[in-house]
N, C-alpha and C positions, 0 to 999 in steps of 0.2 A: 453457413453454409460449408460446404463439404468439402475437404482437402482437392480432391481429385478436379472440385469445382473451378477453387482456385487459381488454375494456370500457374506462368510462373511464379516464383517469388519476388519481393521486390527486393530491393537491394539497398541499403541503407548508407549513402555514403560518413565516408569516419567509423563507420564500424564493423571491427574488424573478423577477416576472415571471410569479409564479402569485397566485390571488385571496389577499389576507391576506399577501403578499409584503412584507419591508420591505428593507431596502438593501442590496447588494449589497457593498457593503466589510468588512461583517462574512463574509459568507459569502467573498469574497476573502480575509482574512486567516486565517479558519479552512482553506482551501485550501494555502494559502502554508506555513501551520504544519505540516500533515499533510504536505507534499511536502518538507519539510526533517526531518521526522520519518521518513521514508522512506527520504529519501540516508541519514541517519545510522544507520537501524538495519543497510542494504543494505552500508555502509563497515564495520557492524562485521562483518557476515557473512564478508564476505568476511577479513575480520583473523582472524575463527574459524576459516574452512578453511584458512590460507592455517598457523594452527597444526597444525589436525589434520594435514594434509599434512607439516610437518617430523617433529611425534611419528609419524609410519607413516614416513616415511623412517629414520629413529633405530632404531626398533623391528623395521626388517626386511621391514615390509607392503608389498604390491604393490597397487595399486587393484585390475588385475584379479584380485584373491584373494575381492573381497568380491559 
């Protein structure tokens, strides 16, 4: 959907800068928590990918076979 087709922006209660918005500190804390969680999940995914690579090498699979 194009920007002009969206109409008026939706106001989010409790979001700073919008009517009814609250303090920005809470949003900043939530964003920091989500960024830490994303980093942690990214590290876990990398570990799992390395583990799968090791197992595939042990079993004799090549990446171009899939």
